[in-house]
Backbone as CSV, one residue per row, in Angstrom:
resi,resn,N_x,N_y,N_z,CA_x,CA_y,CA_z,C_x,C_y,C_z
1,MET,94.595,95.143,118.724,95.682,94.936,117.760,96.736,96.026,117.931
2,ILE,98.002,95.617,118.005,99.099,96.574,118.168,99.516,97.118,116.805
3,ASN,99.498,98.435,116.676,99.963,99.105,115.462,101.005,100.141,115.853
4,GLU,102.171,100.064,115.249,103.233,101.005,115.611,102.982,102.412,115.090
5,TRP,101.998,102.574,114.219,101.630,103.900,113.742,100.548,104.531,114.618
6,ASP,100.070,103.801,115.618,99.002,104.259,116.497,99.557,104.447,117.900
7,ILE,99.647,105.686,118.355,100.258,105.950,119.657,99.491,105.298,120.798
8,THR,98.209,105.019,120.608,97.403,104.450,121.686,97.575,102.940,121.820
9,THR,98.175,102.277,120.833,98.341,100.825,120.937,99.802,100.383,120.997
10,THR,100.721,101.236,120.558,102.132,100.876,120.685,102.590,101.168,122.109
11,ASN,103.869,100.936,122.392,104.332,101.131,123.767,105.746,101.696,123.787
12,LEU,106.230,101.971,125.000,107.527,102.614,125.172,108.656,101.804,124.559
13,ARG,108.614,100.487,124.694,109.680,99.661,124.139,109.784,99.840,122.634
14,ARG,108.649,99.817,121.955,108.658,99.986,120.499,108.998,101.420,120.104
15,ILE,108.437,102.374,120.836,108.677,103.775,120.504,110.169,104.105,120.586
16,ARG,110.860,103.549,121.561,112.291,103.805,121.710,113.103,103.291,120.536
17,GLN,112.553,102.359,119.795,113.259,101.779,118.660,112.957,102.498,117.345
18,ARG,112.081,103.498,117.410,111.643,104.193,116.199,112.105,105.639,116.179
19,LYS,112.180,106.183,114.972,112.401,107.619,114.770,111.200,108.137,113.989
20,TYR,110.222,108.650,114.721,109.017,109.152,114.071,109.295,110.521,113.456
21,GLU,108.877,110.675,112.212,109.090,111.915,111.480,107.840,112.781,111.413
22,VAL,106.668,112.136,111.344,105.411,112.856,111.123,104.368,112.416,112.143
23,ALA,103.696,113.391,112.739,102.568,113.110,113.627,101.291,113.636,112.986
24,VAL,100.231,112.852,113.078,98.934,113.229,112.515,97.950,113.420,113.659
25,LEU,97.339,114.606,113.720,96.384,114.934,114.776,95.009,115.191,114.157
26,PRO,94.042,114.273,114.351,92.684,114.517,113.850,91.962,115.562,114.708
27,LEU,91.218,116.441,114.052,90.456,117.494,114.719,89.018,117.437,114.219
28,SER,88.062,117.735,115.085,86.682,117.473,114.670,85.680,118.264,115.477
29,ALA,84.519,117.653,115.747,83.449,118.302,116.486,82.421,117.248,116.892
30,VAL,81.598,117.610,117.855,80.442,116.800,118.230,79.219,117.690,118.068
31,GLU,78.359,117.350,117.113,77.260,118.233,116.728,76.200,117.461,115.963
32,PRO,74.988,118.029,115.840,73.925,117.359,115.080,74.221,117.321,113.585
33,HIS,73.752,116.256,112.954,73.856,116.102,111.490,72.531,115.554,110.971
34,ASN,71.552,116.444,110.797,70.223,116.013,110.389,69.710,114.988,111.409
35,LEU,68.755,114.160,111.032,68.182,113.181,111.960,68.676,111.764,111.710
36,HIS,69.524,111.599,110.689,69.931,110.247,110.296,71.383,109.918,110.626
37,LEU,72.202,110.937,110.922,73.618,110.703,111.198,73.910,110.894,112.683
38,PRO,74.921,110.206,113.196,75.253,110.335,114.620,75.857,111.694,114.951
39,GLU,75.706,112.100,116.213,76.285,113.357,116.678,77.809,113.357,116.521
40,GLY,78.403,112.189,116.574,79.854,112.078,116.474,80.378,111.909,115.066
41,THR,79.578,112.240,114.065,79.992,112.039,112.666,81.374,112.618,112.376
42,ASP,81.587,113.879,112.721,82.870,114.524,112.413,84.020,113.847,113.156
43,PHE,83.811,113.561,114.429,84.833,112.917,115.254,85.156,111.523,114.742
44,LEU,84.146,110.730,114.493,84.352,109.358,114.044,85.048,109.305,112.691
45,ASN,84.559,110.112,111.752,85.118,110.074,110.401,86.552,110.588,110.353
46,ALA,86.830,111.694,111.031,88.191,112.244,111.009,89.188,111.261,111.611
47,ALA,88.813,110.635,112.724,89.708,109.669,113.359,89.932,108.456,112.463
48,ALA,88.873,107.975,111.838,88.992,106.798,110.971,89.853,107.092,109.749
49,ILE,89.700,108.273,109.164,90.483,108.637,107.988,91.944,108.834,108.358
50,ALA,92.198,109.422,109.512,93.583,109.571,109.974,94.229,108.214,110.177
51,ARG,93.513,107.311,110.812,94.051,105.977,111.083,94.312,105.211,109.782
52,LYS,93.347,105.255,108.864,93.524,104.529,107.606,94.682,105.101,106.803
53,SER,94.825,106.410,106.796,95.916,107.041,106.046,97.270,106.667,106.629
54,CYS,97.378,106.659,107.952,98.633,106.261,108.599,98.926,104.785,108.364
55,GLU,97.887,103.979,108.394,98.066,102.545,108.130,98.607,102.309,106.725
56,LEU,98.069,103.043,105.743,98.535,102.902,104.365,99.965,103.425,104.203
57,ALA,100.297,104.474,104.935,101.626,105.079,104.796,102.711,104.257,105.484
58,TRP,102.386,103.600,106.572,103.385,102.956,107.420,104.331,101.999,106.686
59,PRO,103.851,101.070,105.862,104.774,100.125,105.222,105.820,100.795,104.336
60,ARG,105.558,102.025,103.893,106.467,102.713,102.975,107.442,103.655,103.668
61,CYS,107.245,103.893,104.967,108.175,104.799,105.640,108.444,104.420,107.098
62,GLU,107.491,103.765,107.755,107.616,103.334,109.151,108.057,104.469,110.068
63,SER,107.476,105.660,109.841,107.860,106.809,110.664,106.735,107.815,110.840
64,VAL,105.475,107.356,110.724,104.331,108.223,110.993,103.629,107.733,112.257
65,ILE,103.079,108.659,113.015,102.366,108.294,114.235,101.030,109.026,114.269
66,CYS,99.957,108.278,114.519,98.614,108.837,114.587,98.245,109.080,116.046
67,LEU,97.864,110.308,116.354,97.490,110.688,117.708,95.977,110.552,117.893
68,PRO,95.516,110.432,119.134,94.069,110.484,119.376,93.524,111.842,118.961
69,GLY,92.342,111.850,118.377,91.777,113.109,117.906,91.151,113.928,119.017
70,LEU,91.107,115.246,118.808,90.360,116.126,119.705,88.891,116.087,119.266
71,PRO,87.989,115.687,120.141,86.609,115.461,119.705,85.763,116.712,119.535
72,TYR,86.142,117.825,120.193,85.266,118.990,120.199,85.764,120.086,119.269
73,GLY,84.830,120.902,118.786,85.185,121.964,117.866,84.348,123.208,118.091
74,VAL,84.497,124.158,117.176,83.786,125.430,117.253,82.353,125.217,116.772
75,ASP,81.412,125.276,117.704,80.010,124.984,117.392,79.050,125.989,118.009
76,CYS,79.509,127.224,118.220,78.633,128.238,118.819,77.401,128.490,117.958
77,ASN,77.513,128.268,116.649,76.379,128.512,115.757,75.425,127.324,115.649
78,GLU,75.689,126.262,116.428,74.787,125.113,116.444,74.237,124.843,117.842
79,MET,74.477,125.763,118.761,74.038,125.578,120.136,72.525,125.639,120.307
80,GLY,71.812,125.976,119.256,70.352,125.941,119.302,69.799,124.535,119.275
81,PHE,70.671,123.548,119.050,70.258,122.145,119.031,70.800,121.428,120.264
82,PRO,70.037,120.529,120.846,70.471,119.873,122.087,71.744,119.052,121.923
83,LEU,72.638,119.223,122.903,73.892,118.479,123.053,74.948,118.769,121.993
84,ALA,74.778,119.841,121.223,75.926,120.341,120.461,76.951,120.831,121.478
85,ILE,78.207,120.484,121.295,79.261,120.846,122.242,80.166,121.884,121.594
86,HIS,80.249,123.050,122.216,81.035,124.147,121.653,82.305,124.392,122.456
87,VAL,83.425,124.519,121.754,84.697,124.916,122.348,85.209,126.116,121.550
88,ARG,85.640,127.152,122.234,86.138,128.337,121.542,87.364,127.998,120.682
89,GLN,87.496,128.714,119.571,88.671,128.529,118.717,89.954,128.763,119.501
90,SER,89.951,129.753,120.386,91.153,130.049,121.173,91.515,128.884,122.089
91,THR,90.513,128.177,122.605,90.770,127.004,123.450,91.394,125.885,122.628
92,LEU,90.831,125.636,121.454,91.403,124.629,120.557,92.842,124.994,120.194
93,ASP,93.060,126.256,119.876,94.396,126.702,119.492,95.410,126.450,120.609
94,MET,95.009,126.707,121.835,95.910,126.469,122.965,96.227,124.984,123.120
95,MET,95.210,124.153,122.992,95.422,122.707,123.099,96.382,122.211,122.023
96,ILE,96.148,122.635,120.788,96.988,122.187,119.676,98.412,122.691,119.845
97,THR,98.552,123.925,120.285,99.892,124.475,120.509,100.659,123.655,121.536
98,GLU,100.006,123.258,122.618,100.662,122.455,123.652,101.036,121.071,123.112
99,ILE,100.152,120.497,122.317,100.443,119.181,121.731,101.636,119.266,120.786
100,VAL,101.637,120.285,119.934,102.753,120.462,118.995,104.056,120.702,119.752
101,ALA,104.014,121.491,120.810,105.215,121.733,121.604,105.735,120.445,122.227
102,SER,104.835,119.577,122.663,105.248,118.284,123.204,105.911,117.427,122.133
103,LEU,105.317,117.410,120.949,105.898,116.645,119.844,107.287,117.163,119.501
104,ARG,107.422,118.495,119.468,108.740,119.082,119.167,109.772,118.677,120.215
105,ALA,109.368,118.635,121.469,110.286,118.239,122.536,110.765,116.805,122.366
106,HIS,109.963,115.992,121.677,110.330,114.603,121.425,110.947,114.403,120.039
107,GLY,111.272,115.497,119.379,111.993,115.410,118.116,111.142,115.326,116.868
108,ILE,109.821,115.432,116.988,108.947,115.396,115.813,108.671,116.828,115.375
109,ARG,109.099,117.167,114.184,108.991,118.543,113.685,107.994,118.691,112.540
110,LYS,107.409,117.593,112.087,106.428,117.648,111.002,105.090,117.170,111.550
111,ILE,104.101,118.042,111.524,102.797,117.738,112.103,101.710,118.024,111.084
112,VAL,100.791,117.093,110.936,99.652,117.261,110.038,98.387,117.360,110.879
113,LEU,97.684,118.478,110.756,96.387,118.652,111.403,95.324,118.189,110.414
114,LEU,94.668,117.085,110.720,93.651,116.534,109.817,92.278,116.944,110.342
115,ASN,91.717,117.972,109.737,90.485,118.568,110.235,89.254,117.933,109.612
116,GLY,88.244,117.682,110.466,87.006,117.089,109.989,85.773,117.925,110.243
117,HIS,85.963,119.216,110.562,84.825,120.080,110.876,85.017,121.446,110.239
118,GLY,84.057,121.852,109.419,84.176,123.106,108.693,84.166,124.342,109.565
119,GLY,83.647,124.232,110.796,83.615,125.376,111.686,84.935,125.683,112.357
120,ASN,85.891,124.761,112.255,87.231,124.986,112.803,88.079,125.718,111.769
121,GLU,88.792,126.750,112.195,89.647,127.492,111.274,91.038,127.615,111.893
122,PHE,92.004,126.955,111.266,93.309,126.798,111.905,94.477,127.468,111.188
123,MET,94.257,128.132,110.059,95.415,128.657,109.328,96.157,129.738,110.107
124,ALA,95.428,130.588,110.814,96.115,131.601,111.626,96.980,130.924,112.685
125,LEU,96.483,129.858,113.261,97.245,129.108,114.260,98.487,128.480,113.638
126,VAL,98.333,127.908,112.448,99.478,127.294,111.776,100.586,128.317,111.580
127,ARG,100.224,129.503,111.119,101.225,130.551,110.927,101.912,130.906,112.241
128,GLN,101.116,131.031,113.306,101.671,131.431,114.593,102.603,130.366,115.173
129,ILE,102.173,129.118,115.108,103.005,128.032,115.649,104.332,127.962,114.913
130,MET,104.279,128.084,113.591,105.509,127.995,112.812,106.398,129.209,113.023
131,GLY,105.800,130.313,113.476,106.600,131.475,113.821,107.239,131.350,115.192
132,ASP,106.601,130.565,116.064,107.070,130.441,117.450,107.939,129.220,117.699
133,LEU,107.675,128.146,116.965,108.364,126.877,117.216,109.090,126.415,115.954
134,ASP,110.128,125.650,116.151,110.903,125.111,115.032,110.223,123.850,114.507
135,VAL,109.039,124.057,113.889,108.257,122.937,113.367,107.658,123.318,112.019
136,GLN,107.195,122.295,111.312,106.472,122.482,110.061,105.084,121.875,110.253
137,VAL,104.061,122.708,110.173,102.693,122.262,110.415,101.884,122.379,109.130
138,PHE,101.108,121.345,108.847,100.304,121.293,107.628,98.841,121.050,108.007
139,LEU,97.944,121.748,107.345,96.511,121.619,107.611,95.824,120.964,106.431
140,CYS,95.037,119.937,106.725,94.292,119.230,105.677,92.843,119.067,106.120
141,ASN,91.918,119.661,105.383,90.497,119.392,105.570,90.163,118.165,104.723
142,TRP,89.916,117.038,105.366,89.894,115.769,104.627,88.867,115.743,103.506
143,TRP,87.738,116.428,103.678,86.676,116.346,102.675,87.034,117.035,101.371
144,THR,88.107,117.834,101.362,88.508,118.537,100.141,89.545,117.762,99.333
145,VAL,90.101,116.713,99.892,91.237,116.022,99.270,90.876,115.454,97.898
146,ALA,89.695,114.899,97.773,89.288,114.275,96.503,88.235,115.112,95.779
147,MET,88.216,116.409,96.029,87.176,117.262,95.468,87.161,117.266,93.947
148,ASP,88.312,117.013,93.319,88.339,116.966,91.860,87.598,115.747,91.309
149,HIS,87.273,114.777,92.175,86.501,113.601,91.762,85.060,113.656,92.254
150,TYR,84.718,114.729,92.962,83.405,114.803,93.605,82.269,114.583,92.594
151,GLY,82.297,115.318,91.502,81.217,115.238,90.531,81.118,113.904,89.816
152,LYS,82.192,113.118,89.852,82.160,111.789,89.238,81.519,110.759,90.168
153,ILE,81.487,111.071,91.458,80.989,110.128,92.452,79.616,110.520,92.974
154,PHE,79.426,111.816,93.211,78.184,112.301,93.803,77.428,113.185,92.810
155,ASP,76.097,113.198,92.962,75.301,114.031,92.061,74.566,115.147,92.791
156,LYS,74.889,115.344,94.077,74.300,116.443,94.841,75.396,117.120,95.664
157,PRO,75.387,118.451,95.751,76.376,119.143,96.585,76.123,118.851,98.062
158,ASP,77.155,119.028,98.863,77.038,118.730,100.292,77.802,119.784,101.086
159,ASN,77.110,120.395,102.033,77.765,121.339,102.927,77.738,120.842,104.369
160,HIS,76.701,120.093,104.723,76.601,119.540,106.074,75.498,118.486,106.090
161,ALA,75.907,117.232,106.334,74.970,116.104,106.433,74.277,115.794,105.109
162,GLY,74.964,116.077,104.004,74.412,115.792,102.692,74.870,114.451,102.141
163,GLN,74.876,114.357,100.810,75.123,113.073,100.160,76.526,112.543,100.403
164,MET,77.531,113.392,100.314,78.909,112.929,100.497,79.176,112.513,101.935
165,GLU,78.834,113.386,102.870,79.113,113.077,104.279,78.338,111.849,104.734
166,THR,77.118,111.721,104.264,76.322,110.539,104.606,76.922,109.283,103.998
167,SER,77.359,109.356,102.758,77.961,108.194,102.097,79.228,107.743,102.807
168,VAL,80.078,108.691,103.182,81.310,108.363,103.893,80.994,107.698,105.228
169,THR,80.009,108.240,105.946,79.649,107.664,107.238,79.019,106.290,107.063
170,MET,78.263,106.097,105.999,77.682,104.783,105.723,78.768,103.742,105.499
171,GLU,79.838,104.139,104.823,80.940,103.208,104.578,81.715,102.909,105.854
172,LEU,81.965,103.922,106.655,82.793,103.738,107.843,82.012,103.229,109.056
173,PHE,80.800,103.742,109.223,80.006,103.417,110.419,78.541,103.214,110.030
174,GLY,78.334,102.304,109.104,76.997,102.081,108.565,75.951,101.729,109.604
175,ASP,76.382,101.083,110.676,75.427,100.678,111.708,74.882,101.862,112.497
176,LEU,75.503,103.034,112.348,75.067,104.224,113.072,74.209,105.156,112.214
177,VAL,74.055,104.826,110.953,73.289,105.672,110.031,71.857,105.153,109.936
178,GLU,70.881,106.043,110.145,69.463,105.678,110.124,68.760,106.436,109.007
179,MET,68.937,105.929,107.794,68.397,106.631,106.629,66.880,106.746,106.664
180,GLU,66.210,105.875,107.401,64.758,105.941,107.476,64.279,107.216,108.184
181,HIS,65.196,107.882,108.897,64.837,109.112,109.602,65.363,110.369,108.894
182,LEU,65.901,110.196,107.715,66.420,111.339,106.956,65.326,112.377,106.730
183,ALA,65.636,113.636,107.083,64.695,114.743,106.873,65.221,115.651,105.772
184,ASP,64.362,116.493,105.267,64.742,117.439,104.219,65.838,118.357,104.751
185,GLY,67.002,118.323,104.096,68.139,119.113,104.554,68.340,120.398,103.770
186,THR,67.334,120.825,103.023,67.455,122.047,102.243,67.497,123.259,103.167
187,PRO,68.546,124.064,103.118,68.634,125.228,104.014,67.766,126.386,103.531
188,ARG,67.366,127.231,104.467,66.665,128.447,104.078,67.646,129.375,103.348
189,PRO,67.193,130.025,102.289,68.103,130.908,101.537,68.356,132.214,102.290
190,PHE,69.477,132.827,101.973,69.797,134.142,102.531,68.883,135.211,101.928
191,VAL,68.713,136.278,102.660,67.978,137.443,102.162,68.834,138.208,101.155
192,PHE,70.161,138.228,101.386,71.058,139.078,100.604,71.768,138.299,99.502
193,GLU,71.753,138.867,98.305,72.403,138.232,97.165,73.902,138.086,97.393
194,ALA,74.515,139.055,98.062,75.954,139.004,98.314,76.333,137.760,99.112
195,LEU,75.491,137.376,100.076,75.743,136.163,100.848,75.515,134.923,99.986
196,THR,74.495,134.964,99.172,74.216,133.825,98.284,75.355,133.621,97.293
197,LYS,75.888,134.722,96.751,76.991,134.637,95.790,78.303,134.257,96.458
198,GLY,78.425,134.549,97.747,79.611,134.133,98.480,80.694,135.181,98.618
199,TRP,80.494,136.377,98.064,81.550,137.387,98.191,81.408,138.206,99.471
200,VAL,80.335,137.964,100.222,80.207,138.388,101.617,79.900,137.140,102.431
201,ARG,80.549,137.020,103.580,80.343,135.846,104.421,79.869,136.266,105.810
202,THR,79.184,135.370,106.467,78.773,135.588,107.846,78.699,134.236,108.541
203,SER,78.559,134.257,109.841,78.347,133.011,110.574,76.903,132.560,110.371
204,ARG,76.724,131.291,110.105,75.385,130.752,109.882,74.838,130.175,111.192
205,ASP,73.751,130.740,111.678,73.063,130.169,112.822,72.230,128.998,112.294
206,PHE,72.674,127.782,112.564,72.029,126.614,111.966,70.572,126.473,112.392
207,LYS,70.231,126.935,113.590,68.845,126.833,114.044,67.931,127.681,113.167
208,LYS,68.424,128.825,112.707,67.651,129.671,111.802,67.649,129.112,110.385
209,MET,68.723,128.475,110.019,68.895,128.012,108.642,68.162,126.710,108.354
210,SER,68.084,125.830,109.368,67.521,124.506,109.137,66.938,123.956,110.428
211,ASP,65.752,123.382,110.359,65.124,122.810,111.543,65.800,121.520,111.990
212,VAL,66.611,120.917,111.109,67.253,119.637,111.444,68.777,119.730,111.407
213,CYS,69.302,120.950,111.442,70.752,121.171,111.454,71.422,120.497,110.257
214,ALA,70.937,120.855,109.086,71.476,120.263,107.862,71.642,121.334,106.797
215,CYS,72.499,121.046,105.853,72.676,121.935,104.703,73.133,121.071,103.531
216,GLY,72.223,120.238,103.059,72.567,119.334,101.974,71.520,118.249,101.816
217,ASP,71.448,117.709,100.632,70.492,116.651,100.293,71.213,115.308,100.333
218,ALA,70.831,114.452,101.273,71.517,113.167,101.445,70.872,112.035,100.667
219,THR,69.785,112.309,99.938,69.172,111.240,99.151,70.170,110.741,98.108
220,GLY,70.173,109.460,97.883,71.115,108.863,96.938,72.444,108.490,97.552
221,ALA,72.610,108.768,98.831,73.858,108.392,99.502,73.983,106.881,99.563
222,SER,75.220,106.398,99.493,75.446,104.962,99.575,76.845,104.680,100.090
223,ALA,77.006,103.521,100.705,78.326,103.121,101.187,79.298,102.975,100.018
224,ALA,78.805,102.549,98.866,79.674,102.385,97.699,80.260,103.725,97.267
225,ARG,79.432,104.758,97.265,79.931,106.089,96.921,80.942,106.571,97.964
226,GLY,80.626,106.310,99.230,81.540,106.700,100.287,82.870,105.987,100.190
227,LYS,82.830,104.717,99.871,84.056,103.927,99.737,84.946,104.477,98.631
228,GLU,84.328,104.822,97.509,85.099,105.343,96.380,85.777,106.664,96.740
229,TYR,85.035,107.539,97.416,85.605,108.831,97.810,86.699,108.651,98.851
230,LEU,86.480,107.742,99.780,87.463,107.490,100.839,88.747,106.882,100.291
231,GLU,88.632,105.999,99.322,89.828,105.364,98.761,90.753,106.405,98.146
232,ILE,90.172,107.336,97.418,90.986,108.408,96.827,91.567,109.283,97.929
233,THR,90.727,109.652,98.879,91.137,110.552,99.960,92.262,109.960,100.793
234,CYS,92.073,108.752,101.277,93.072,108.138,102.162,94.364,107.819,101.417
235,THR,94.249,107.422,100.163,95.448,107.148,99.373,96.276,108.417,99.186
236,ARG,95.609,109.516,98.877,96.326,110.779,98.669,96.960,111.282,99.972
237,ILE,96.221,111.179,101.062,96.789,111.613,102.339,97.981,110.743,102.703
238,ALA,97.850,109.437,102.511,98.957,108.523,102.810,100.182,108.842,101.958
239,ASP,99.958,109.117,100.677,101.078,109.476,99.798,101.792,110.726,100.312
240,PHE,101.019,111.699,100.751,101.618,112.923,101.288,102.411,112.632,102.562
241,LEU,101.870,111.803,103.435,102.571,111.469,104.671,103.913,110.797,104.385
242,VAL,103.930,109.914,103.401,105.180,109.235,103.039,106.188,110.239,102.490
243,GLU,105.751,111.094,101.579,106.638,112.127,101.032,107.176,113.028,102.145
244,LEU,106.284,113.422,103.033,106.655,114.320,104.128,107.661,113.647,105.056
245,ALA,107.450,112.376,105.343,108.347,111.655,106.246,109.746,111.525,105.660
246,LYS,109.819,111.359,104.355,111.109,111.100,103.715,111.872,112.371,103.351
247,LYS,111.182,113.501,103.344,111.820,114.751,102.923,112.490,115.433,104.116
248,PRO,113.811,115.608,104.079,114.491,116.303,105.179,114.094,117.781,105.230
249,ILE,114.091,118.337,106.408,113.833,119.764,106.562,115.137,120.525,106.353
250,ASP,115.170,121.354,105.303,116.355,122.175,105.060,115.959,123.647,105.160
251,ASP,116.826,124.527,104.729,116.582,125.953,104.912,115.463,126.496,104.037
252,LEU,115.064,125.775,102.981,113.978,126.223,102.122,112.703,125.387,102.267
253,PHE,112.732,124.330,103.041,111.580,123.454,103.228,110.337,124.272,103.587
254,PRO,109.181,124.013,102.913,108.878,122.942,101.966,108.953,123.376,100.494
255,PHE,109.803,124.328,100.193,109.928,124.818,98.822,111.108,124.163,98.111
256,LYS,111.035,124.125,96.780,112.104,123.556,95.980,113.264,124.537,95.875
257,LYS,114.431,123.980,95.796,115.612,124.820,95.549,115.686,125.131,94.058
258,ALA,116.269,126.276,93.741,116.379,126.698,92.336,117.282,125.743,91.572
């Protein structure tokens, strides 16, 4: 199916007739998610959410373009599990910088990085790119978009392969979820109270923390819960894309004038 908001299905003839204002780049990872979710959970979900958000935004602005997602992410702390794929943050940063520079050369100055992996950290990169290039870059971790509704939809917290992530994957790629193989995702606790409280942070070696590379309880997950969370998430992202596409870049963008 040809979609003008999807760079992989549209073509040069159509692109020449459009003035794209916003590009969306999904970012993710390939890594284990307990025993019931696919290794590509982050990649699949981020790409699907980016596509759905652009699809919803398109009729209202006809100037957003969804790029193919980068499948790999920072996974050095999950290399204790087979076939986790790790790419250094600096490598990701270089790739994104080159992509943004290409977009700028084609006249697109508004870029949304839609991140689907908690191990990726891009704010330093966003600052640097905006200091080096005449662009406006925005970072969105998709799982946080509807966080104010989390407690109304889910009854268990989720950090990795828990109830929310499983529910979302069940809705988007239910045929890839094997709930019959779900293992206990309770992580081992930290020795230090400061780490437990969160005012000291460290890198978590998932092999030490969990035998199944999990940090969350996925029991009670359902496609219905995932659908509800996704509807809020994709609608909000789409609304932002439309606003972003329609707002001209001036000397104070993205701030309001007095």
